C-alpha positions, 0 to 999 in steps of 0.5 A: 527829048533828051536821048543819050547818043546810042553808040555807048549802049548800056555798059556802065563803063561806056556810058560813063566815058560818054557822059564825062569824057567823050567830046570834052575839049582837051587842051593838054598836049600829053593827054592829047597824045595819050588819046591819039595813041589809044585811038591808034591801038583801037584800029580794028577793035571796038573802043570798049576793048580799049576802055577795059584795058586803059588802066593796064595801058597806063601802067605799061606805058609809063603813065603815057609820058611821051618823054619816057616812052621815047627812050624805050629800047627793044627790051622795053618793047618786048616787055610791053609785048609780054603784057596780056593786059594791053593790046599786044601788037608789035607794030602799034607798040613800036609806033608808039615809041617813034610817035613819042619822039615826034611828039617831042619835036612838035612839043618843042616847036610849038606845043603839041596841043596848039599844033593839033588844035590849029587844024580846027582853027583853035575852036571845036567844030559844033556839028548838029547831028540828029539820030537819023543821020550817020556819024561822019567817019572823017572830015576835011580837018581829019584828013589834013591832020592825018596827012600832016602827022604822017608827013612828020612820021607818025604812024597809026593816024589815018583820017578815020583814026584821027576823026575818032580822036577829034570826036573824043577830044572835043575838036568836034562835038558829035554828040547828037543834038538830043543828047544831054551832053551836046549842050554841056560840051558846046558850053565848054567851047570858048565860042559856046 
């Protein structure tokens, strides 16, 4: 039985996200940073809210270029706070600026993508979830990644946020085994 993961419902935007993005292994450091930022903004909100505002975020946050955002000063933060198209949360916007500076450090040291993927041994974790099982909300790997990021000064990166990020970026394949995307995503893993 091929049954799509139920969490995406029937909203066309959510279904498209599920079918084309969620769980696909992402290896680009800038794209990983963008997704981690958006997962931080999602804290306390639904993911569909973020999806609906993603284009506005992209425009306001300089195409999610961490090198540009690392240069933001107070005036630029205030401009973002005035944009009704994004989530206007001062703490999350200021965290994005400081997290961009930490991204630069990690990128220079070893590459942000390599750093994050090291928490899963460089390969996606292939979970075999079934419809009668609850989705995990964290894992030993998300706890370790969260602690390491926080130690470096990252904010809005608790283990639950990090686990959602890991699901979204394919570090964990949490598509239900009955979902057509489970096998497709699994095949994208070097281990297959």
